[in-house]
MARTIKE-216590 format. One line per field, with one value per residue (C-alpha): residue number from 1; residue in one letter; x, y negated, z. Coordinates in nm, 3 decimals. Each point is the difference from the previous one (the first is absolute). Layout:
BEGIN
nr: (NUM  ...)
rest: (a  ...)
X: (X  ...)
Y: (Y  ...)
Z: (Z  ...)
***
This chain:
BEGIN
nr: (1  2  3  4  5  6  7  8  9  10  11  12  13  14  15  16  17  18  19  20  21  22  23  24  25  26  27  28  29  30  31  32  33  34  35  36  37  38  39  40  41  42  43  44  45  46  47  48  49  50  51  52  53  54  55  56  57  58  59  60  61  62  63  64  65  66  67  68  69  70  71  72  73  74  75  76  77  78  79  80  81  82  83  84  85  86  87  88  89  90  91  92  93  94  95  96  97  98  99  100  101  102  103  104  105  106  107  108  109  110  111  112  113  114  115  116  117  118  119  120  121  122  123  124  125  126  127  128  129  130  131  132  133  134  135  136  137  138)
rest: (m  n  e  p  s  f  w  i  r  f  v  l  a  v  l  a  t  w  r  v  t  h  l  l  a  s  e  d  g  p  a  d  v  i  a  r  l  r  a  r  l  a  s  s  a  a  g  k  l  m  d  c  f  g  c  l  s  l  w  v  a  i  p  f  a  f  y  v  g  e  g  p  l  q  w  a  l  a  w  l  a  l  s  g  a  a  f  l  l  e  r  a  s  p  e  p  l  v  i  q  p  m  p  d  p  t  k  e  s  d  d  g  m  l  r  s  n  t  i  g  d  v  r  g  g  t  g  g  t  d  e  s  g  q  s  g  r  h)
X: (1.724  -0.191  0.038  -0.395  0.142  0.354  -0.089  -0.267  0.262  0.267  -0.249  -0.114  0.388  0.095  -0.253  0.059  0.413  -0.138  -0.224  0.253  0.276  -0.225  -0.082  0.351  0.166  -0.255  -0.273  -0.069  -0.184  -0.261  -0.035  0.435  0.127  0.154  0.162  0.189  0.096  0.159  0.126  0.167  0.170  0.117  0.383  0.038  0.015  -0.363  -0.119  0.137  -0.106  -0.359  0.116  0.001  -0.222  0.141  0.217  -0.244  -0.288  0.356  -0.144  -0.308  -0.085  0.222  -0.277  -0.205  0.236  -0.055  -0.375  -0.017  0.302  0.086  0.367  0.307  0.000  -0.314  -0.021  0.291  -0.128  -0.293  0.150  0.187  -0.330  -0.269  0.292  0.013  -0.376  -0.039  0.271  -0.174  -0.284  0.101  0.179  -0.312  -0.209  -0.011  0.143  -0.186  -0.218  0.091  -0.224  0.122  -0.223  -0.124  0.073  -0.247  -0.144  -0.100  0.384  0.166  0.308  0.340  0.125  0.299  -0.176  -0.353  -0.020  -0.169  -0.167  -0.290  -0.075  -0.240  0.253  0.193  -0.276  -0.154  0.279  0.092  0.339  0.211  0.147  -0.124  0.130  0.222  0.160  -0.133  -0.188  -0.371  -0.048  0.065)
Y: (-2.409  -0.313  -0.231  0.160  0.377  -0.015  -0.169  0.293  0.284  -0.164  -0.011  0.368  0.181  -0.267  0.162  0.387  -0.117  -0.062  0.309  0.309  -0.146  -0.073  0.338  0.214  -0.266  0.051  0.232  0.372  0.065  0.223  0.338  -0.124  -0.009  -0.310  0.094  0.336  -0.132  -0.262  0.246  0.262  -0.365  -0.071  -0.115  -0.009  -0.340  0.056  0.089  -0.350  -0.217  0.169  -0.204  -0.339  -0.183  -0.301  0.352  0.201  -0.304  -0.063  0.279  0.054  -0.327  0.128  0.164  -0.286  -0.208  0.090  0.037  -0.458  -0.102  -0.024  0.103  0.077  -0.367  0.007  0.365  -0.114  -0.349  0.228  0.283  -0.210  -0.206  0.309  0.105  -0.333  -0.047  0.358  -0.064  -0.327  0.163  0.254  -0.298  -0.117  0.273  0.102  0.240  0.344  0.034  0.349  0.158  0.244  0.238  -0.146  0.268  0.183  -0.154  0.358  0.081  -0.079  -0.233  -0.070  -0.213  -0.097  -0.384  0.035  0.035  0.326  -0.189  -0.156  -0.324  0.173  0.237  -0.301  -0.197  0.276  0.116  0.341  -0.080  -0.152  -0.318  -0.345  -0.211  -0.165  0.360  0.063  0.323  -0.053  0.153  -0.261)
Z: (-2.677  0.113  0.355  0.215  -0.164  0.173  0.317  0.036  -0.026  0.182  0.257  -0.060  -0.034  0.322  0.198  -0.211  0.151  0.348  0.016  -0.118  0.172  0.322  -0.043  -0.110  0.324  0.297  -0.092  0.033  -0.268  -0.120  0.199  0.083  -0.318  0.068  0.379  -0.148  -0.299  0.227  0.237  -0.216  -0.154  0.329  0.026  -0.396  -0.252  -0.103  0.377  0.169  -0.265  0.050  0.293  -0.079  -0.181  -0.181  -0.131  -0.137  -0.140  -0.245  -0.137  0.066  -0.268  -0.292  -0.147  0.116  -0.232  -0.264  0.096  0.041  -0.236  -0.395  -0.083  0.233  0.129  0.171  0.106  0.107  0.252  0.004  0.147  0.271  0.024  0.113  0.262  0.122  0.050  0.134  0.276  0.106  -0.009  0.219  0.244  -0.006  0.143  0.390  0.171  -0.026  0.317  0.157  0.231  0.209  0.232  0.325  0.360  0.067  0.356  0.121  0.014  0.306  -0.116  0.190  -0.166  0.267  -0.032  0.160  0.404  0.112  0.347  -0.052  0.188  0.146  0.117  0.116  0.152  0.171  0.134  -0.112  -0.064  -0.285  0.069  -0.153  -0.281  0.351  0.013  0.306  0.144  -0.051  0.367  0.214)
***
């Protein structure tokens, strides 16, 4: 195998190893297939394996090592290199962005942190207390 061909195959195999491992370890998959599989395997050895990107990348890299290497020594080295490179790509990627719904501004929220009276109530003398704890009526 010539050198440029090897590096193209290696880079493709690294990206494929990372992609498949990321899909299995961190994504729900199309139609939540992976999420259902992960839930079904939950506390089994395979389920625990799917929670560990580094562990899973070792297994995912095996078939790609055969694509990259020629012979047992190259297969073994390619297997570890592919897993390591996929793990480095995962570490280099930013934490996932979690999008949460915004609270509905039309609904009154009582989170225990905000006062129910407004500054106008305190200044206008309609009751309540100010920041010093004194009554709004003087």
